[in-house]
SERO-4910 file (N, C-alpha, C, O; in steps of 0.05 Angstrom, whole numbers):
BEGIN
 pado doro    nc1    nc2    nc3   cac1   cac2   cac3    cc1    cc2    cc3    oc1    oc2    oc3
  Met    A     17    -27      0      0      0      0     21     32      0     32     34     22
  Asn    A     32     67    -25     47     92    -23     30    116    -30      7    112    -39
  Ile    A     40    146    -27     24    170    -32     27    179    -60     50    181    -71
  Lys    A      5    184    -73      6    192   -101      4    223   -103    -16    235    -93
  Gly    A     24    236   -115     23    265   -118      4    274   -139     -7    258   -154
  Glu    A     -1    300   -139    -20    311   -159     -5    320   -184     19    326   -182
  Ala    A    -18    319   -206     -5    324   -232     -7    353   -241    -25    367   -232
  Ile    A     11    360   -259     10    386   -273     10    379   -302     15    356   -310
  Pro    A      4    398   -320      1    392   -349     26    378   -360     48    381   -350
  Ala    A     21    363   -381     42    346   -393     66    363   -402     62    385   -411
  Ala    A     90    352   -400    114    365   -409    127    348   -431    118    325   -436
  Pro    A    147    358   -445    160    343   -466    172    317   -457    175    299   -474
  Ser    A    178    314   -432    190    290   -422    169    268   -415    174    251   -398
  Ser    A    146    269   -428    124    251   -421    132    222   -426    122    204   -411
  Gly    A    149    216   -446    157    189   -451    171    177   -427    166    155   -418
  Arg    A    190    192   -416    205    183   -392    186    182   -368    189    165   -350
  Ala    A    167    201   -367    148    201   -345    131    176   -345    126    163   -324
  Phe    A    122    168   -369    106    143   -371    123    119   -363    112    100   -350
  Ala    A    148    119   -370    166     97   -362    169     96   -332    169     74   -320
  Ala    A    171    119   -319    174    120   -290    148    110   -277    149     96   -257
  Leu    A    125    119   -287     99    110   -276     96     80   -280     86     66   -261
  Ala    A    103     69   -303    101     40   -307    120     25   -288    112      4   -278
  Ala    A    144     36   -284    162     23   -265    151     23   -237    153      3   -222
  Ala    A    139     46   -229    128     48   -202    105     28   -199    104     13   -179
  Gly    A     87     27   -218     64      8   -216     73    -21   -215     62    -37   -200
  Ser    A     94    -27   -231    104    -55   -231    118    -61   -205    114    -83   -194
  Leu    A    134    -43   -194    148    -48   -169    129    -51   -146    134    -67   -128
  Trp    A    107    -35   -146     87    -38   -125     76    -67   -125     70    -78   -104
  Gly    A     75    -79   -149     64   -106   -152     82   -127   -140     73   -150   -136
  Thr    A    107   -120   -134    126   -140   -122    123   -141    -92    134   -160    -79
  Gly    A    110   -122    -79    109   -120    -50     99   -145    -36    111   -155    -17
  Phe    A     77   -156    -46     65   -180    -34     83   -205    -39     85   -222    -21
  Leu    A     96   -206    -62    114   -229    -67    137   -229    -47    143   -250    -35
  Phe    A    150   -206    -44    172   -205    -25    162   -210      3    176   -223     19
  Gly    A    138   -200      9    127   -205     36    122   -235     41    127   -244     63
  Lys    A    111   -249     21    106   -277     24    131   -293     29    132   -311     46
  Trp    A    152   -286     15    178   -300     19    188   -294     47    198   -313     60
  Ala    A    186   -270     56    197   -263     83    181   -275    105    192   -281    126
  Leu    A    155   -280    101    138   -292    121    146   -321    128    137   -332    148
  Ala    A    163   -332    112    173   -360    118    190   -360    143    192   -380    156
  Glu    A    202   -337    150    219   -336    173    211   -314    193    220   -315    216
  Leu    A    194   -296    185    187   -274    203    157   -274    209    141   -284    193
  Ser    A    150   -262    232    122   -257    237    113   -233    221    129   -219    209
  Val    A     87   -228    221     77   -205    207     89   -179    217     98   -162    201
  Gly    A     89   -176    243    101   -151    255    130   -147    248    138   -125    242
  Gln    A    145   -169    249    174   -167    243    179   -161    214    196   -145    207
  Leu    A    163   -173    196    165   -168    168    160   -138    162    175   -125    148
  Val    A    137   -129    172    130   -101    167    150    -82    179    157    -62    166
  Leu    A    161    -88    202    181    -70    215    206    -69    197    216    -47    192
  Tyr    A    216    -91    188    240    -91    172    235    -76    146    252    -61    137
  Arg    A    212    -81    133    206    -68    108    206    -37    112    218    -23     96
  Leu    A    193    -28    133    190      1    137    216     14    147    222     37    141
  Leu    A    233     -2    161    259      8    168    276     13    143    290     34    141
  Phe    A    276     -6    125    291     -1    100    279     22     84    294     38     72
  Ala    A    252     24     83    240     46     69    247     73     82    253     92     67
  Ser    A    248     74    108    255     99    122    284    106    116    291    130    114
  Leu    A    301     86    114    329     91    107    331    103     79    347    121     74
  Gly    A    314     93     61    314    105     34    304    133     34    312    149     17
  Phe    A    285    140     52    274    167     53    292    186     70    288    210     70
  Ala    A    312    175     84    328    191    103    340    216     90    339    237    103
  Pro    A    351    215     66    362    240     55    341    262     51    346    285     57
  Val    A    317    254     43    295    273     39    286    284     67    283    308     70
  Thr    A    283    266     86    274    274    113    294    293    125    286    314    136
  Trp    A    320    287    123    341    304    135    342    331    122    344    352    135
  Arg    A    342    331     95    344    356     80    319    374     85    322    398     89
  Ala    A    295    361     86    271    376     91    270    388    119    261    411    123
  Phe    A    280    373    138    279    382    166    299    404    171    294    421    189
  Arg    A    320    405    156    341    425    160    332    452    148    341    473    156
  Arg    A    314    451    128    304    476    115    280    487    131    261    473    135
  Thr    A    281    512    138    260    524    154    233    523    140    213    518    153
  Glu    A    233    527    113    207    528     99    194    501     97    170    500     92
  Thr    A    209    479    100    196    452     98    196    438    125    187    415    127
  Arg    A    206    451    146    205    439    172    176    436    181    159    452    173
  Ile    A    170    415    196    142    410    204    131    433    220    141    441    241
  Ala    A    108    444    210     95    466    225     80    454    249     70    431    248
  Arg    A     78    470    270     65    460    294     36    451    289     27    431    301
  Glu    A     22    466    272     -6    459    268     -9    434    251    -32    423    249
  Asp    A     13    424    239     11    400    222     20    374    238     17    352    227
  Ile    A     30    377    262     41    354    276     20    333    280     25    309    275
  Ser    A     -4    341    290    -25    321    295    -34    307    270    -39    282    271
  Leu    A    -36    321    248    -44    309    223    -23    289    213    -30    268    203
  Ile    A      2    296    215     24    278    207     23    253    224     27    231    214
  Leu    A     19    256    250     19    233    268     -5    214    262     -2    190    263
  Val    A    -28    226    257    -52    209    250    -47    195    223    -52    171    221
  Ala    A    -36    209    203    -31    197    178    -10    175    181    -12    154    168
  Ala    A     10    179    198     30    159    203     19    134    217     26    112    209
  Leu    A      1    139    236    -11    116    251    -28     99    232    -26     75    232
  Val    A    -45    113    216    -63     98    198    -48     86    175    -54     63    167
  Gly    A    -28    100    164    -15     92    140      8     72    144     17     59    124
  Val    A     17     69    168     39     49    172     31     27    191     26      5    180
  Pro    A     29     30    217     22      7    234     -5     -5    226     -7    -30    223
  Val    A    -26     11    224    -53      1    219    -54    -12    192    -62    -35    189
  Leu    A    -47      2    171    -49     -8    144    -32    -33    140    -42    -53    131
  Phe    A     -6    -31    145     12    -53    139      7    -78    156      9   -100    146
  Leu    A      2    -74    182     -3    -97    199    -28   -112    191    -28   -137    190
  Ile    A    -49    -98    185    -74   -111    176    -70   -124    149    -78   -147    145
  Gln    A    -58   -110    130    -55   -120    103    -37   -145    102    -44   -164     88
  Phe    A    -15   -145    117      2   -168    116     -7   -191    134      1   -214    130
  Ala    A    -24   -185    154    -37   -206    168    -56   -221    149    -59   -245    150
  Gly    A    -68   -206    131    -85   -218    110    -68   -234     91    -76   -257     84
  Leu    A    -45   -223     82    -28   -238     64    -19   -264     75    -16   -284     61
  Ala    A    -14   -265    102     -5   -290    114    -26   -311    113    -20   -335    116
  Arg    A    -51   -303    108    -73   -322    107    -85   -327     80   -104   -343     76
  Thr    A    -74   -313     60    -85   -317     33    -61   -317     13    -38   -318     21
  Thr    A    -68   -316    -13    -47   -318    -33    -39   -290    -43    -53   -270    -39
  Val    A    -15   -289    -55     -5   -264    -66    -25   -254    -88    -30   -230    -91
  Ser    A    -35   -273   -104    -53   -266   -126    -79   -254   -116    -88   -233   -126
  His    A    -91   -267    -95   -116   -256    -84   -111   -229    -72   -127   -210    -76
  Ala    A    -90   -226    -56    -84   -200    -43    -80   -178    -64    -89   -156    -60
  Ser    A    -65   -185    -85    -59   -165   -106    -84   -156   -120    -88   -132   -125
  Leu    A   -102   -175   -126   -127   -167   -140   -145   -150   -122   -158   -132   -132
  Met    A   -145   -156    -96   -161   -140    -78   -151   -111    -78   -167    -92    -77
  Val    A   -125   -107    -78   -113    -80    -77   -120    -64   -102   -119    -39   -101
  Gly    A   -128    -77   -123   -136    -63   -147   -161    -45   -143   -167    -29   -160
  Ala    A   -175    -49   -121   -199    -33   -115   -192     -5   -104   -210     11   -102
  Ile    A   -167      0    -98   -160     25    -85   -168     50   -101   -180     68    -90
  Pro    A   -163     52   -128   -170     76   -142   -200     82   -141   -209    105   -139
  Val    A   -217     61   -142   -246     64   -141   -254     73   -113   -271     91   -111
  Leu    A   -244     61    -92   -250     69    -65   -241     97    -60   -255    113    -46
  Leu    A   -218    105    -71   -208    132    -67   -227    153    -80   -232    174    -68
  Ala    A   -237    146   -104   -256    164   -117   -281    168   -101   -291    190    -98
  Ala    A   -291    146    -89   -316    148    -73   -310    164    -47   -327    180    -39
  Ala    A   -287    159    -34   -280    173    -10   -277    203    -15   -284    220      2
  Ser    A   -265    210    -38   -261    238    -45   -288    252    -48   -291    275    -41
  Ala    A   -308    237    -59   -334    249    -62   -348    253    -35   -361    274    -31
  Ile    A   -344    235    -17   -358    236      9   -345    257     27   -358    273     40
  Phe    A   -318    256     29   -304    272     49   -294    299     37   -292    319     52
  Asn    A   -287    299     12   -276    324      0   -296    337    -19   -290    358    -31
  His    A   -320    326    -20   -342    337    -37   -334    341    -66   -343    360    -79
  Glu    A   -318    322    -76   -310    323   -104   -333    311   -121   -347    293   -112
  His    A   -336    322   -145   -358    312   -162   -350    284   -173   -329    280   -184
  Val    A   -368    265   -170   -364    238   -180   -388    231   -198   -411    233   -190
  Thr    A   -382    224   -223   -404    218   -242   -418    192   -235   -408    176   -219
  Ala    A   -441    188   -247   -456    163   -243   -440    139   -252   -442    118   -239
  Gly    A   -425    143   -273   -408    121   -283   -388    111   -262   -383     87   -260
  Arg    A   -377    130   -247   -358    122   -227   -371    108   -203   -359     90   -192
  Trp    A   -395    115   -197   -410    100   -176   -416     72   -186   -414     53   -170
  Val    A   -422     69   -211   -426     42   -222   -400     26   -221   -400      3   -215
  Ala    A   -378     40   -227   -352     27   -225   -346     18   -197   -334     -4   -192
  Leu    A   -354     34   -177   -351     26   -149   -366      1   -142   -356    -17   -130
  Ile    A   -391      0   -151   -407    -24   -147   -395    -48   -160   -394    -70   -148
  Ala    A   -385    -45   -185   -373    -67   -199   -348    -76   -185   -342   -100   -183
  Ser    A   -332    -57   -174   -308    -64   -160   -314    -79   -134   -300    -99   -127
  Met    A   -335    -71   -120   -343    -85    -96   -353   -114   -102   -347   -132    -87
  Ile    A   -368   -116   -124   -376   -143   -132   -352   -160   -139   -351   -184   -132
  Gly    A   -332   -148   -153   -308   -162   -160   -293   -172   -135   -284   -195   -134
  Ala    A   -290   -154   -115   -277   -162    -90   -292   -184    -76   -280   -203    -65
  Gly    A   -318   -183    -77   -335   -204    -65   -331   -231    -79   -330   -251    -66
  Leu    A   -328   -230   -106   -324   -255   -121   -296   -267   -114   -294   -291   -112
  Ile    A   -276   -250   -111   -249   -260   -103   -251   -273    -76   -240   -295    -72
  Ala    A   -264   -260    -57   -267   -272    -30   -283   -297    -31   -277   -317    -17
  Phe    A   -304   -298    -48   -320   -322    -51   -304   -345    -62   -307   -368    -55
  Gly    A   -286   -338    -81   -268   -358    -92   -251   -371    -71   -245   -395    -72
  Ala    A   -243   -355    -51   -227   -366    -29   -244   -384    -11   -235   -406     -3
  Ser    A   -269   -375     -5   -286   -390     14   -297   -416      1   -303   -435     14
  Ser    A   -299   -415    -26   -311   -438    -40   -290   -461    -44   -297   -483    -52
  Gly    A   -265   -454    -39   -244   -475    -42   -232   -477    -70   -216   -495    -75
  Glu    A   -240   -459    -88   -229   -461   -116   -200   -454   -117   -186   -461   -136
  Ala    A   -189   -440    -96   -160   -435    -95   -146   -455    -77   -123   -450    -69
  Gly    A   -159   -477    -72   -147   -498    -55   -145   -488    -26   -162   -472    -17
  Thr    A   -125   -496    -12   -120   -488     16   -102   -463     17    -96   -454     39
  Gln    A    -94   -452     -6    -75   -430     -6    -88   -404      4    -76   -388     18
  Ala    A   -113   -399     -4   -127   -374      3   -149   -379     23   -159   -401     25
  Ser    A   -156   -359     38   -177   -361     58   -194   -336     57   -185   -314     50
  Leu    A   -219   -339     64   -238   -317     65   -228   -296     85   -229   -272     80
  Gly    A   -219   -305    108   -209   -287    129   -186   -270    119   -185   -246    124
  Gly    A   -167   -283    104   -144   -268     94   -152   -247     74   -143   -225     74
  Asp    A   -170   -255     55   -180   -236     35   -194   -212     48   -191   -189     40
  Leu    A   -210   -218     69   -225   -196     82   -206   -177     97   -211   -153     97
  Leu    A   -185   -188    109   -166   -170    122   -152   -152    102   -149   -128    108
  Val    A   -145   -162     79   -134   -145     58   -154   -124     50   -146   -101     46
  Ala    A   -179   -132     47   -200   -113     39   -203    -91     60   -206    -67     53
  Val    A   -203    -98     86   -205    -78    107   -181    -59    107   -185    -35    112
  Ser    A   -158    -69    100   -134    -52    100   -136    -30     78   -123     -9     81
  Leu    A   -152    -35     58   -155    -15     36   -167     10     46   -161     32     36
  Phe    A   -185      8     66   -198     32     77   -177     49     92   -178     74     92
  Ala    A   -158     35    106   -137     50    119   -119     63     98   -109     85    102
  Gly    A   -115     49     75    -99     61     54   -111     86     42    -98    105     37
  Val    A   -138     85     39   -152    109     28   -150    132     48   -145    155     40
  Ala    A   -154    126     74   -151    147     94   -123    159     94   -120    183     97
  Trp    A   -103    142     91    -75    151     90    -71    171     67    -59    192     71
  Ile    A    -81    164     44    -78    181     20    -92    208     24    -81    228     18
  Leu    A   -117    207     34   -132    232     38   -119    250     59   -117    274     55
  Leu    A   -109    238     80    -95    254    101    -69    266     89    -63    289     95
  Ser    A    -55    251     74    -30    261     62    -36    282     41    -21    302     39
  Gln    A    -57    279     26    -65    300      7    -71    326     22    -65    348     12
  Arg    A    -84    324     45    -90    348     60    -64    363     69    -63    387     68
  Leu    A    -43    347     75    -18    359     82     -5    372     58      6    394     60
  Met    A     -7    360     35      4    371     10    -10    397      3      3    416     -7
  Lys    A    -36    399      8    -52    422      0    -45    446     18    -54    469     11
  Thr    A    -31    443     40    -23    466     56     -2    483     41      2    506     47
  Gly    A     11    470     21     32    484      6     58    485     19     77    497      9
  Arg    A     60    473     43     86    473     58    104    450     51    128    451     57
  Tyr    A     93    428     39    109    404     35    104    393      7     81    395     -3
  Ser    A    124    382     -5    121    367    -30    111    339    -24    112    330     -2
  Pro    A    100    326    -45     91    298    -40    112    280    -29    106    264    -11
  Val    A    137    282    -39    158    265    -28    164    272      1    169    253     17
  Thr    A    164    297      8    169    305     35    148    294     54    154    285     76
  Val    A    122    296     45    101    285     61    105    255     65    102    245     88
  Ser    A    111    241     44    116    212     46    139    206     65    137    188     82
  Ala    A    160    221     64    183    217     81    176    221    110    183    205    127
  Tyr    A    162    243    116    154    249    144    135    227    155    139    217    177
  Val    A    115    220    139     95    201    148    106    174    151    101    161    172
  Ile    A    122    164    132    134    138    134    153    136    158    153    116    173
  Thr    A    169    157    162    189    156    184    174    156    211    181    141    228
  Ala    A    155    174    214    140    175    239    125    149    244    124    139    267
  Gly    A    113    138    223     98    112    226    117     89    233    109     71    248
  Thr    A    141     90    222    160     69    228    169     70    257    172     49    270
  Leu    A    172     94    268    178     96    297    156     84    314    161     71    334
  Met    A    131     89    306    109     78    321    109     47    319    104     33    338
  Leu    A    116     38    295    117      9    291    139     -4    308    135    -26    318
  Val    A    162      9    310    184     -1    327    174     -5    356    178    -26    368
  Val    A    160     15    366    149     13    394    130    -10    396    132    -26    415
  Trp    A    112    -14    377     92    -35    378    104    -63    377     98    -80    393
  Val    A    122    -67    357    133    -93    353    151   -101    376    150   -124    386
  Val    A    168    -83    385    186    -89    407    170    -95    433    177   -112    448
  Ala    A    149    -80    437    132    -83    461    117   -109    461    113   -122    482
  Thr    A    108   -118    437     91   -142    435    107   -168    429     99   -190    436
  Glu    A    130   -165    414    144   -188    406    174   -188    413    187   -208    410
  Gly    A    183   -166    424    212   -164    430    227   -156    404    215   -150    384
  Leu    A    254   -156    407    270   -148    384    268   -169    361    267   -193    367
  Pro    A    266   -161    337    264   -180    314    290   -195    310    311   -185    317
  Pro    A    288   -219    300    312   -235    295    330   -223    274    321   -209    256
  Ile    A    356   -228    277    375   -218    257    389   -241    242    401   -236    221
  His    A    387   -265    252    399   -288    238    378   -299    219    364   -318    225
  Leu    A    378   -288    195    359   -295    175    373   -304    149    397   -298    145
  Ser    A    359   -318    132    371   -327    107    375   -303     88    363   -282     92
  Ala    A    392   -307     68    398   -286     49    373   -278     34    369   -255     28
  Arg    A    355   -298     28    331   -292     14    312   -274     30    300   -256     19
  Thr    A    310   -279     56    293   -263     73    303   -234     75    288   -215     73
  Trp    A    330   -231     79    341   -204     80    337   -190     54    330   -166     53
  Ala    A    342   -204     32    338   -192      5    309   -184      1    303   -163    -10
  Ser    A    290   -200     11    262   -195      8    253   -170     23    239   -153     12
  Val    A    261   -168     48    252   -144     64    266   -119     54    255    -97     54
  Ala    A    291   -122     45    306    -98     35    293    -89      8    289    -65      4
  Ala    A    286   -108     -9    273   -101    -35    246    -89    -30    238    -70    -43
  Ala    A    231   -101    -11    204    -90     -5    206    -62      5    188    -45      0
  Gly    A    227    -56     21    230    -28     31    240     -9     11    228     12      6
  Phe    A    263    -16     -1    276      3    -20    261      5    -47    257     27    -57
  Leu    A    253    -18    -58    241    -18    -84    211    -14    -84    201      4    -98
  Ala    A    197    -30    -68    167    -30    -68    156     -7    -51    131     -3    -51
  Thr    A    173      8    -37    163     30    -20    176     56    -28    163     75    -37
  Thr    A    203     58    -23    217     84    -28    219     90    -58    211    112    -67
  Ala    A    230     71    -73    234     77   -102    208     83   -116    207    100   -134
  Thr    A    187     68   -109    161     73   -122    151    101   -117    139    114   -135
  Thr    A    155    111    -93    146    138    -86    161    158   -103    149    177   -114
  Tyr    A    188    156   -105    203    174   -121    195    173   -150    190    194   -163
  Leu    A    192    149   -161    185    146   -189    157    157   -195    153    170   -215
  Trp    A    138    150   -177    111    159   -182    108    189   -181     96    201   -198
  Asn    A    120    201   -161    117    230   -158    132    245   -180    123    266   -189
  Trp    A    154    234   -190    168    246   -212    151    244   -237    148    263   -252
  Gly    A    140    221   -242    124    217   -266     98    232   -266     90    244   -286
  Val    A     84    232   -243     57    244   -242     58    274   -243     38    288   -248
  Ser    A     82    286   -239     85    315   -241     89    324   -270     90    348   -275
  Arg    A     91    304   -288     97    311   -316     76    303   -336     78    309   -360
  Val    A     55    288   -327     34    280   -345      7    284   -331      6    286   -307
  Pro    A    -15    286   -346    -41    290   -334    -49    266   -316    -41    243   -321
  Ala    A    -63    273   -294    -70    252   -275    -87    230   -287    -85    207   -279
  Ser    A   -104    237   -307   -121    217   -320   -104    196   -334   -112    173   -336
  Gln    A    -81    204   -345    -64    185   -358    -46    169   -338    -41    146   -341
  Ala    A    -38    183   -317    -21    171   -297    -36    149   -281    -24    128   -275
  Gly    A    -61    154   -276    -77    136   -259    -79    108   -270    -81     88   -255
  Val    A    -78    106   -297    -80     79   -310    -58     61   -301    -61     37   -299
  Phe    A    -34     72   -295    -11     56   -288    -14     44   -260      1     25   -253
  Leu    A    -33     53   -244    -38     41   -218    -47     12   -221    -43     -5   -204
  Asn    A    -59      6   -244    -70    -20   -249    -48    -41   -255    -54    -65   -256
  Leu    A    -24    -32   -258     -2    -51   -262      3    -66   -236     12    -89   -236
  Glu    A     -2    -53   -213      3    -66   -187    -12    -93   -184      1   -113   -179
  Pro    A    -39    -93   -186    -52   -119   -182    -46   -139   -204    -45   -163   -199
  Val    A    -42   -129   -229    -36   -148   -251     -8   -161   -246     -6   -186   -248
  Val    A     12   -145   -241     39   -156   -236     39   -174   -212     51   -195   -212
  Gly    A     26   -165   -190     25   -181   -166     12   -208   -170     22   -229   -162
  Ala    A    -11   -208   -184    -25   -233   -190     -9   -251   -208     -8   -276   -203
  Leu    A      5   -240   -228     21   -257   -245     45   -269   -230     51   -292   -234
  Phe    A     58   -253   -213     79   -264   -197     69   -287   -180     83   -308   -177
  Gly    A     46   -283   -168     35   -304   -150     30   -330   -165     36   -351   -155
  Val    A     19   -328   -190     13   -352   -206     38   -365   -216     41   -389   -215
  Ile    A     57   -348   -226     81   -359   -240    102   -369   -220    113   -391   -223
  Leu    A    107   -353   -199    129   -359   -181    120   -375   -156    135   -392   -146
  Leu    A     95   -371   -147     86   -384   -123     65   -406   -129     56   -419   -111
  His    A     58   -408   -154     39   -428   -163     11   -425   -150     -2   -444   -142
  Asp    A      3   -399   -147    -23   -394   -136    -45   -404   -155    -41   -405   -179
  Leu    A    -67   -412   -144    -90   -422   -160   -110   -399   -162   -119   -388   -142
  Leu    A   -119   -393   -186   -140   -374   -191   -163   -388   -205   -160   -396   -228
  Gly    A   -185   -391   -191   -209   -403   -203   -225   -383   -219   -218   -360   -221
  Ser    A   -248   -392   -230   -264   -375   -247   -275   -351   -231   -276   -329   -243
  Tyr    A   -284   -355   -206   -294   -332   -190   -272   -311   -186   -278   -287   -189
  Ser    A   -248   -320   -179   -227   -301   -174   -219   -286   -200   -213   -262   -199
  Ile    A   -218   -300   -222   -211   -287   -247   -232   -267   -255   -225   -244   -263
  Leu    A   -257   -275   -253   -279   -256   -260   -278   -232   -241   -282   -209   -250
  Gly    A   -275   -237   -215   -273   -215   -196   -250   -197   -201   -252   -172   -199
  Gly    A   -227   -208   -208   -203   -192   -214   -208   -175   -238   -199   -151   -238
  Leu    A   -221   -186   -259   -227   -170   -283   -245   -147   -276   -242   -125   -287
  Leu    A   -265   -151   -259   -283   -130   -251   -269   -108   -236   -273    -84   -241
  Val    A   -252   -116   -217   -237    -97   -201   -218    -80   -218   -218    -55   -216
  Ile    A   -202    -93   -235   -183    -79   -252   -197    -62   -273   -189    -40   -279
  Gly    A   -219    -74   -285   -234    -58   -305   -246    -33   -293   -246    -12   -306
  Ala    A   -257    -35   -269   -269    -12   -256   -248      9   -250   -252     33   -253
  Ala    A   -224      0   -242   -202     19   -235   -193     33   -261   -187     57   -260
  Ile    A   -191     18   -283   -183     31   -308   -203     52   -317   -196     73   -326
  Tyr    A   -229     45   -314   -250     64   -321   -248     90   -305   -249    112   -316
  Val    A   -244     87   -279   -242    110   -261   -217    127   -268   -219    151   -269
  Ala    A   -195    114   -273   -170    128   -279   -171    143   -305   -159    164   -309
  Ala    A   -187    132   -324   -188    143   -351   -208    166   -354   -207    181   -373
  Lys    A   -225    170   -334   -246    190   -335   -236    216   -321   -252    236   -321
***
């Protein structure tokens, strides 16, 4: 689950911008794969902690540079908003989402996450009073039906014992935390005091500190004697699927129209589902495939409008 910046009119470098957006969408799709590999040796809390520690390390240059400059230093009136965004966007979002991943497949989790653009459009209409067309509300309903079919596929046994209804539902619940995180971060960006990358750096870093307190208090210090694959997985999930995606997305979305950039969000569930099927041999039955098509199709429709 990262923060999407707002776009400005297209520039001549749109080709490179599209490449950056495609890379970001694809790298987001690797997050569940790396997480599944790491869960072989780590608990959910330990996995999330290591991922976010690596991500915070990647954001450290931005955090340090922003904090040293008076104009980007955290304003007192923004502290509470940053802390709420950090709480919802890091411990709450990631712990629930990866608790779901531990109980379901990478493919099911990835397809569920495809509903984020549609949920975000609905939340923007409700909380920010943005105009949403009837077509987008239809897309929301289609996306919800699609998510229900994916979950039904898990409960009906068509995915074997790999997926579970409980796991799919936990991933679905985490999406609401993801939407809240995005809306809170957008509010910080709209103050004009912080860039999208600075907001991401502050929120991720603050949330990681909260996560450290939670994990150490509930599980003790995480293990350090891990296999090379586990270390590579948590490092890649942090640096590539969290930090690098934020840099790539914000760079790309600042150079092309938002309607064009949004389509690349759909690479995440597609890439994630393909990795699950090809590398982890996930099973996708007819209900899950139909549900995934509805979720991704609805997201493409919303992004293109």
